MARZADREN-397815 format. One line per field, with one value per atom (N, C-alpha, C): z, y, x; atom name. Coordinates in Angstrom, 3 decimals, always signed. Each point is the difference from the previous one (the first is absolute). Example, Ala and Ser with C-alpha at 12.3 -4.5 7.8 and 13.67 -1.06 7.14 Angstrom:
c3	[+7.800 / +0.000 / +0.000 / -0.720 / +0.060 / +0.730] $
c2	[-5.690 / +1.190 / +1.200 / +1.050 / +1.190 / +1.090] $
c1	[+13.190 / -0.890 / +0.900 / -0.350 / +0.820 / -0.770] $
atom	[N / CA / C / N / CA / C] $
//
This chain:
c3	[+8.570 / +0.904 / -0.969 / +0.952 / +0.226 / -0.039 / -0.944 / +0.707 / +0.620 / +1.124 / +1.248 / -0.263 / +1.084 / -0.469 / -0.159 / -0.995 / +0.373 / +0.014 / +1.141 / +0.873 / -1.113 / -0.503 / -0.813 / +0.268 / +0.064 / +0.531 / -1.276 / -0.321 / -1.205 / +0.424 / +1.337 / +0.024 / -0.800 / +0.396 / -0.263 / -1.350 / -1.045 / -1.357 / -0.230 / +0.525 / +0.393 / -0.356 / -0.833 / -0.251 / +0.683 / +0.772 / +0.122 / -0.726 / -0.874 / -1.287 / +0.821 / -0.360 / +1.241 / -0.024 / -1.838 / -0.123 / +0.381 / +0.623 / +1.234 / +0.476 / +0.235 / +0.300 / +2.075 / +0.708 / +0.931 / +1.111 / -0.954 / +1.004 / -0.901 / -1.071 / -0.357 / +0.658 / +0.257 / +1.470 / +0.566 / +0.730 / +1.660 / -0.476 / -0.512 / +0.071 / -0.291 / -0.420 / -0.823 / +1.545 / -0.087 / +2.417 / +0.557 / +0.090 / +0.853 / -0.627 / -1.136 / -0.398 / +0.306 / -0.114 / +0.320 / +1.481 / +0.542 / +1.871 / +0.357 / -0.958 / +0.518 / -0.292 / -1.692 / -0.408 / +0.662 / +0.882 / +1.340 / +0.822 / +0.613 / +1.229 / -0.361 / -1.266 / -0.487 / -0.149 / -0.164 / -0.360 / +0.819 / -0.044 / +1.614 / -0.511 / -1.653 / -1.054 / +0.619 / +1.112 / +0.113 / -0.599 / -1.107 / -1.536 / -0.229 / -0.730 / -0.698 / +1.312 / +1.244 / +0.470 / -0.008 / +0.182 / +0.377 / -1.454 / -0.785 / -1.858 / -0.007 / +0.310 / +0.085 / +0.924 / +1.358 / +0.560 / -0.597 / -0.825 / -0.107 / -1.838 / -0.590 / -0.737 / +0.231 / +1.005 / +1.516 / +0.297 / +0.583 / +0.205 / -1.303 / -0.833 / -1.578 / -0.570 / +0.295 / -0.350 / +1.131 / +0.962 / +0.749 / -0.082 / +0.072 / -0.683 / -0.790 / -2.003 / -0.797 / +0.438 / +1.091 / +0.134 / +0.862 / +0.537 / +0.954 / -1.075 / -0.213 / -0.346 / -0.956 / -0.039 / -0.833 / +0.401 / +2.271 / +0.672 / -0.232 / +0.237 / -0.127 / -1.362 / -0.883 / -1.285 / +0.056 / -0.390 / -0.260 / -1.116 / -0.242 / -1.156 / -0.575 / -1.016 / -1.682 / -0.063 / -1.411 / +0.057 / -0.642 / -0.843 / -0.360 / +0.610 / +1.582 / +1.054 / +0.829 / -0.934 / +1.618 / +0.258 / -1.087 / -0.213 / +0.973 / +0.524 / +0.357 / +1.479 / +0.080 / +1.719 / +0.035 / -0.883 / +0.495 / -0.283 / +1.337 / -0.243 / +0.559 / -0.721 / +0.228 / +1.382 / +0.501 / +1.862 / +0.584 / +1.201 / +1.033 / +0.654 / -0.282 / +1.356 / +0.766 / +0.251 / +1.797 / +0.914 / -0.520 / +1.299 / -1.073 / +0.713 / -0.417 / +0.475 / -1.043 / +0.837 / +0.658 / +1.034 / +1.689 / +0.034 / +0.825 / +0.389 / +1.030 / -0.014 / +1.105 / +0.888 / +0.198 / +1.187 / +1.335 / +0.708 / +1.062 / +1.261 / +0.962 / +0.598 / +0.544 / -0.726 / +0.722 / -0.794 / -1.410 / -0.465 / -0.492 / +0.193 / +0.018 / +1.213 / +1.111 / +1.028 / -0.642 / -0.667 / -0.976 / -0.331 / -1.173 / -0.697 / +0.452 / +0.988 / +1.240 / +0.438 / +0.140 / +0.342 / -1.081 / -0.812 / -1.014 / -0.734 / +0.680 / -0.870 / +0.822 / +1.939 / +0.371 / +0.153 / -0.127 / +0.046 / -0.752 / -1.371 / -1.271 / +0.412 / +0.208 / +0.695 / +1.122 / +0.516 / +1.553 / -0.600 / -1.162 / -0.594 / -0.110 / +0.700 / +0.432 / -0.615 / -1.107 / -0.831 / +0.212 / -1.233 / -0.387 / +0.349 / -0.067 / +0.158 / +0.024 / -0.569 / -1.381 / +0.100 / +1.551 / +0.259 / -0.424 / +0.288 / -0.219 / -1.362 / -0.661 / -1.849 / -0.830 / +1.350 / -0.757 / +0.219 / +1.092 / +0.126 / -0.620 / +0.286 / -0.723 / -1.837 / -0.181 / -1.730 / +0.030 / +0.916 / +0.109 / -0.001 / +0.626 / +0.352 / -0.991 / -1.255 / -0.965 / -1.097 / +0.475 / -0.978 / -0.206 / +1.411 / +0.501 / -0.152 / +0.603 / -0.544 / -1.820 / -0.575 / -1.131 / -0.979 / +0.549 / -0.311 / +0.434 / +0.977 / +0.731 / -0.862 / -0.467 / -0.871 / -1.321 / -0.689 / -0.993 / -0.132 / +1.120 / -0.243 / +0.573 / +0.554 / +0.659 / -1.974 / -0.389 / -1.446 / -1.048 / +0.075 / -0.964 / +0.785 / +0.415 / +0.730 / -0.902 / -0.188 / -0.757 / +0.415 / -0.577 / +0.129 / -0.013 / -1.105 / -0.162 / -0.378 / +0.477 / -0.611 / -0.906 / -1.147 / -0.667 / +0.550 / -0.150 / +0.392 / -1.257 / -0.492 / -0.625 / +0.210 / +0.732 / +0.179 / -0.996 / -0.309 / +0.133 / +0.783 / -0.260 / +0.633 / +2.342 / +0.576 / +1.496 / +0.346 / +0.528 / +0.434 / +1.667 / +0.048 / +1.445 / +0.482 / +1.298 / +1.263 / +1.349] $
c2	[+6.798 / +1.109 / +1.531 / +0.887 / +1.018 / +1.003 / +0.386 / +0.509 / +1.726 / -0.338 / +1.244 / +0.830 / +1.173 / +1.263 / +0.560 / +0.785 / +1.218 / +1.150 / +0.985 / +1.368 / +0.181 / +1.625 / +1.303 / +0.649 / +1.406 / +0.966 / +0.930 / +0.842 / +1.570 / +0.176 / +0.479 / +0.955 / -1.776 / -1.225 / -0.673 / +0.617 / +0.128 / +0.494 / +1.366 / +1.255 / +1.009 / -0.560 / +1.388 / -0.674 / +1.677 / +0.255 / +0.657 / +0.601 / +0.809 / +0.407 / +0.401 / +0.221 / +0.309 / +1.301 / +0.758 / +1.437 / +0.412 / -0.484 / +0.400 / +1.305 / +1.455 / +0.917 / -0.885 / +0.811 / -0.165 / +0.297 / +0.954 / +0.175 / -1.466 / -0.845 / -0.930 / -1.265 / +0.115 / -1.437 / +0.219 / +1.524 / +0.217 / -0.601 / +0.984 / -1.043 / -1.323 / -0.617 / -1.485 / -0.064 / -0.239 / -0.125 / -0.329 / +0.974 / +0.363 / -1.652 / -0.549 / +0.198 / -1.444 / -0.625 / -1.843 / +0.076 / +0.926 / +0.270 / -0.454 / +0.820 / -0.111 / -1.735 / -0.027 / -1.168 / -1.306 / -0.190 / -1.218 / -0.224 / +1.844 / +0.280 / -0.910 / +0.145 / -0.625 / -1.237 / -0.024 / -2.018 / -0.959 / -0.760 / -1.167 / -1.306 / +0.029 / -1.517 / +0.352 / -0.705 / +0.427 / +0.204 / -1.122 / +0.067 / +1.398 / +0.048 / +1.167 / +0.939 / +0.240 / +1.124 / +0.256 / -1.118 / -0.020 / +0.660 / -0.396 / +0.257 / +1.428 / +0.718 / +1.451 / +0.702 / -0.337 / -0.407 / +0.887 / -1.254 / -0.242 / +1.281 / +0.143 / +1.034 / +1.260 / +0.384 / +1.292 / +0.630 / -1.636 / +0.279 / -0.002 / -0.259 / +0.086 / +2.015 / +0.124 / +1.211 / +1.051 / -0.269 / +0.951 / +0.582 / -1.514 / -0.321 / +0.876 / -0.008 / +0.679 / +1.624 / +0.454 / +1.223 / +0.824 / -0.493 / -0.032 / +1.045 / -0.623 / +0.830 / +1.346 / -0.109 / +1.794 / +1.129 / -0.302 / +1.035 / +0.622 / +0.909 / +0.264 / +1.925 / -0.425 / -0.073 / +1.209 / +0.832 / +1.099 / -0.154 / +0.955 / -0.381 / +0.956 / -1.499 / +0.545 / +1.196 / +0.539 / +1.760 / -0.929 / -0.639 / -0.444 / -0.724 / -0.361 / -0.448 / +1.440 / +0.860 / +1.193 / +0.466 / -0.134 / +0.338 / -0.325 / -2.128 / -0.580 / +0.313 / +0.724 / -0.213 / +1.587 / +1.558 / +1.104 / -0.132 / +0.704 / +0.222 / +1.991 / +0.483 / +0.980 / +1.106 / -0.980 / +0.095 / -1.113 / +1.435 / -1.471 / -1.074 / -1.432 / -0.615 / +0.094 / -0.389 / +0.029 / -0.405 / -1.505 / -0.752 / -1.227 / +0.009 / -0.865 / -1.485 / -0.893 / -1.452 / +0.023 / -0.566 / -0.939 / -1.010 / -1.210 / -0.931 / -0.442 / +0.478 / -0.342 / -0.462 / -0.878 / -1.093 / +0.503 / -1.116 / +0.016 / -0.800 / +0.896 / -0.485 / -1.587 / -0.691 / -0.638 / -1.175 / +0.108 / -0.407 / +0.011 / +0.716 / +0.952 / -0.605 / -0.231 / -1.823 / -1.113 / -0.205 / -1.402 / -0.186 / +0.938 / +0.190 / -0.362 / +1.041 / -0.056 / -1.299 / -0.615 / -1.105 / -0.912 / -0.232 / -1.196 / +0.392 / +1.354 / +0.216 / -0.915 / +0.579 / -0.399 / -1.660 / -0.950 / -0.704 / -0.833 / +0.893 / -0.947 / +0.305 / +0.880 / +0.770 / -1.297 / -0.384 / +0.086 / -2.064 / -0.218 / -1.720 / -0.894 / +0.675 / -1.558 / +0.360 / -1.225 / -0.969 / +1.340 / -0.021 / +0.974 / -1.452 / +1.328 / -0.944 / +0.830 / -0.230 / +0.093 / +1.183 / +0.606 / +1.299 / +1.419 / -1.185 / +1.114 / +0.579 / -1.169 / +0.111 / +0.328 / -0.022 / +0.848 / +1.698 / +0.088 / +1.201 / +1.340 / -0.959 / -0.124 / +0.551 / -0.410 / +0.254 / +0.755 / +0.567 / +1.478 / +1.033 / -0.108 / +0.493 / +0.805 / -0.975 / -0.307 / +0.795 / -0.368 / +0.666 / +1.942 / +0.434 / +1.155 / +0.450 / -0.600 / +0.638 / +0.516 / -0.494 / +0.032 / +0.735 / +0.169 / +0.907 / +1.127 / -0.315 / +1.929 / +0.306 / -0.842 / +0.398 / +0.381 / -0.565 / +0.245 / +1.180 / +0.680 / +0.962 / +1.299 / -0.302 / +1.071 / -0.128 / -0.867 / +0.375 / +0.479 / -0.268 / +0.526 / +1.908 / +0.003 / +1.756 / +0.761 / +1.690 / +0.643 / +0.291 / +1.052 / +0.478 / +1.012 / +0.404 / +1.751 / +0.966 / +0.934 / +0.327 / +1.109 / +0.204 / +1.163 / +1.105 / +0.669 / +2.192 / +0.189 / +1.825 / +0.992 / -0.510 / +0.065 / +0.286 / -0.912 / -1.591 / -1.036 / -0.899 / -1.343 / -0.707 / -0.078 / -0.128 / -0.021 / -1.481 / -0.261 / -1.094 / -0.605 / -1.263 / +0.445 / -0.294 / +0.488 / -0.264 / -1.110] $
c1	[+59.279 / +0.582 / +0.285 / -0.627 / +0.021 / +1.558 / +0.153 / +1.180 / -0.014 / +1.707 / -0.443 / -0.145 / -0.510 / -0.310 / +0.731 / +0.412 / +1.553 / -0.737 / +0.664 / +0.447 / +0.083 / -0.650 / +1.163 / -0.225 / +0.388 / +0.027 / +0.156 / -0.313 / -0.085 / +1.838 / -0.200 / +1.269 / +1.620 / -0.071 / +0.816 / +0.770 / -1.053 / -0.082 / +0.413 / -0.128 / +0.817 / +1.172 / +1.613 / +1.186 / +0.375 / +0.781 / +0.728 / +1.803 / +0.256 / +0.199 / +1.796 / +1.302 / +0.898 / -0.271 / -0.706 / -0.221 / -1.096 / -0.385 / -1.624 / +0.122 / -0.442 / -0.053 / -0.422 / +0.641 / -0.021 / -1.255 / -0.998 / -1.839 / -0.792 / -0.110 / -0.084 / +0.370 / +1.319 / +0.399 / -0.468 / -0.125 / +0.034 / -1.787 / -1.075 / -0.751 / -0.738 / +0.632 / +0.124 / +0.001 / +1.593 / +0.572 / -1.438 / -0.515 / -1.391 / -0.680 / -0.620 / -0.987 / +0.359 / +1.139 / +0.668 / +0.087 / -0.141 / -0.649 / -0.734 / -1.067 / -1.428 / -0.741 / +1.049 / -0.885 / +0.487 / +1.764 / +0.267 / -0.850 / +0.282 / -1.400 / -1.344 / -0.684 / -1.486 / +0.469 / +0.588 / -0.365 / +0.401 / -0.489 / -0.065 / +0.791 / +0.253 / +0.902 / +1.478 / +0.183 / +1.086 / +1.514 / -0.147 / +1.187 / +0.043 / -1.466 / -0.585 / +0.998 / -0.542 / +0.335 / +1.080 / +1.218 / +1.613 / +0.265 / -0.394 / +0.098 / +0.147 / -1.171 / -0.101 / +0.806 / +0.551 / +0.764 / +0.909 / +1.016 / +1.450 / -0.143 / -1.140 / -0.204 / +0.270 / -0.972 / +0.368 / +1.412 / +0.405 / +1.571 / +1.382 / -0.771 / +0.818 / -0.583 / -0.837 / -0.314 / +0.494 / -0.362 / +1.403 / +1.354 / +0.493 / +1.029 / +0.284 / -0.279 / +0.231 / -0.456 / -0.672 / -0.539 / +0.555 / +0.808 / +0.612 / +0.983 / +1.669 / +0.562 / -0.507 / -0.948 / -0.830 / -0.186 / +0.040 / -1.304 / +1.353 / +1.151 / +0.477 / +0.350 / -0.391 / +0.058 / -0.923 / +0.503 / -0.757 / -1.177 / -1.331 / -1.034 / +0.366 / -0.180 / +0.366 / -1.002 / +0.463 / -0.716 / -1.707 / +0.018 / -0.909 / -1.009 / +0.591 / -1.260 / -0.464 / +0.477 / -0.465 / -1.426 / -0.354 / -1.777 / -0.257 / +0.208 / -0.558 / -0.173 / +1.083 / -0.216 / +0.132 / -0.486 / -0.549 / -1.063 / -0.554 / -1.760 / +0.183 / -1.262 / -0.135 / -0.379 / -0.813 / -0.430 / +1.576 / -0.442 / +0.560 / -0.414 / +0.126 / -0.335 / -0.337 / -2.081 / -0.230 / +1.054 / +0.654 / +0.638 / +0.730 / +1.401 / +0.850 / -0.339 / +0.542 / +0.589 / -0.282 / -0.132 / -0.541 / -0.483 / +0.946 / +0.265 / -1.591 / -0.676 / -1.152 / -0.244 / +0.615 / -0.133 / -0.305 / -0.992 / -0.681 / +1.593 / +0.172 / +1.043 / -0.169 / -1.169 / -0.338 / +0.376 / -0.144 / +1.054 / +0.781 / +0.729 / +1.142 / +0.753 / -0.115 / +0.281 / +0.379 / -1.387 / +0.256 / +0.894 / +0.842 / +0.392 / +2.082 / -0.371 / +1.539 / -0.366 / -0.668 / +0.011 / +0.521 / -0.753 / +0.376 / +1.279 / +0.568 / +1.393 / +1.029 / -0.079 / +0.774 / +0.053 / -0.886 / -0.246 / +0.645 / -0.160 / +0.442 / +2.210 / +0.458 / +0.904 / +0.716 / -1.049 / +1.120 / +0.056 / -0.107 / -0.296 / -0.794 / -1.605 / -0.657 / -0.541 / -0.479 / -1.073 / -1.415 / +0.068 / -1.506 / -1.116 / -1.128 / -1.584 / -0.716 / -0.955 / -1.108 / -0.545 / +0.143 / -0.528 / +1.130 / +1.348 / +1.240 / +0.143 / -0.132 / +0.296 / -1.743 / -0.585 / -1.218 / -0.366 / +1.217 / +0.149 / +0.847 / +1.129 / +1.260 / -0.625 / -0.560 / -1.113 / -0.360 / -1.241 / -0.566 / +1.251 / +1.144 / +1.046 / +0.490 / +0.652 / +0.868 / -1.567 / -0.552 / -0.951 / -0.558 / -0.284 / +0.077 / +1.495 / +1.183 / +1.103 / -0.066 / -0.483 / +0.668 / -1.189 / -1.111 / -1.265 / +0.267 / +1.074 / +0.623 / +1.015 / +0.597 / +1.439 / -0.422 / -1.829 / -0.413 / -0.289 / -0.430 / -0.949 / +0.740 / +1.403 / +0.790 / +0.672 / +1.033 / +0.335 / -1.068 / -1.372 / -0.540 / -0.281 / -0.041 / -0.700 / +0.445 / -0.524 / +0.670 / +0.938 / +1.205 / +0.830 / +0.134 / -0.671 / +0.136 / -1.908 / +0.172 / -1.153 / +0.383 / -0.749 / -0.021 / -0.100 / +0.073 / +0.341 / -0.199 / -0.606 / +0.275 / +1.782 / +0.349 / +1.138 / +1.268 / -0.845 / +0.834 / +0.094 / +0.569 / -0.468 / +1.052 / -1.053 / +0.624 / +0.188 / +1.595 / -0.360 / -1.036 / -0.688 / -0.963 / +0.807 / +0.319 / +0.594 / -0.729] $
atom	[N / CA / C / N / CA / C / N / CA / C / N / CA / C / N / CA / C / N / CA / C / N / CA / C / N / CA / C / N / CA / C / N / CA / C / N / CA / C / N / CA / C / N / CA / C / N / CA / C / N / CA / C / N / CA / C / N / CA / C / N / CA / C / N / CA / C / N / CA / C / N / CA / C / N / CA / C / N / CA / C / N / CA / C / N / CA / C / N / CA / C / N / CA / C / N / CA / C / N / CA / C / N / CA / C / N / CA / C / N / CA / C / N / CA / C / N / CA / C / N / CA / C / N / CA / C / N / CA / C / N / CA / C / N / CA / C / N / CA / C / N / CA / C / N / CA / C / N / CA / C / N / CA / C / N / CA / C / N / CA / C / N / CA / C / N / CA / C / N / CA / C / N / CA / C / N / CA / C / N / CA / C / N / CA / C / N / CA / C / N / CA / C / N / CA / C / N / CA / C / N / CA / C / N / CA / C / N / CA / C / N / CA / C / N / CA / C / N / CA / C / N / CA / C / N / CA / C / N / CA / C / N / CA / C / N / CA / C / N / CA / C / N / CA / C / N / CA / C / N / CA / C / N / CA / C / N / CA / C / N / CA / C / N / CA / C / N / CA / C / N / CA / C / N / CA / C / N / CA / C / N / CA / C / N / CA / C / N / CA / C / N / CA / C / N / CA / C / N / CA / C / N / CA / C / N / CA / C / N / CA / C / N / CA / C / N / CA / C / N / CA / C / N / CA / C / N / CA / C / N / CA / C / N / CA / C / N / CA / C / N / CA / C / N / CA / C / N / CA / C / N / CA / C / N / CA / C / N / CA / C / N / CA / C / N / CA / C / N / CA / C / N / CA / C / N / CA / C / N / CA / C / N / CA / C / N / CA / C / N / CA / C / N / CA / C / N / CA / C / N / CA / C / N / CA / C / N / CA / C / N / CA / C / N / CA / C / N / CA / C / N / CA / C / N / CA / C / N / CA / C / N / CA / C / N / CA / C / N / CA / C / N / CA / C / N / CA / C / N / CA / C / N / CA / C / N / CA / C / N / CA / C / N / CA / C / N / CA / C / N / CA / C / N / CA / C / N / CA / C / N / CA / C / N / CA / C / N / CA / C / N / CA / C / N / CA / C / N / CA / C / N / CA / C / N / CA / C / N / CA / C / N / CA / C / N / CA / C / N / CA / C] $
//
């Protein structure tokens, strides 16, 4: 008798330690959301969403802390970025997201299509959060560092 197939995902083997900096944790959150969205194996998908929840929970208390001096170079650029992070979602998909959230919050059971819509929303929000958190914050000028407004 053959052993049952075991589904694994490489992200299930990456641990985020409490001392992990917020930039690395945010990037890992985005990878977990993308991995869960792309996975069709439900137990693996659920495990990835659990890991995402744990990573977001660990990340949340660090969001208002100032950036350490040793990380400032990572968020400093010599020319202004052409654009800021945006969530470029078309109005039709935004309406689907709103419908799915209102359906969920009204206490109705989730259909597969509503669950898939919410998974897409979670990925987009996580990617937008990560892009925002990892965006440059300072501009290096001859007069010194200036915050990017």
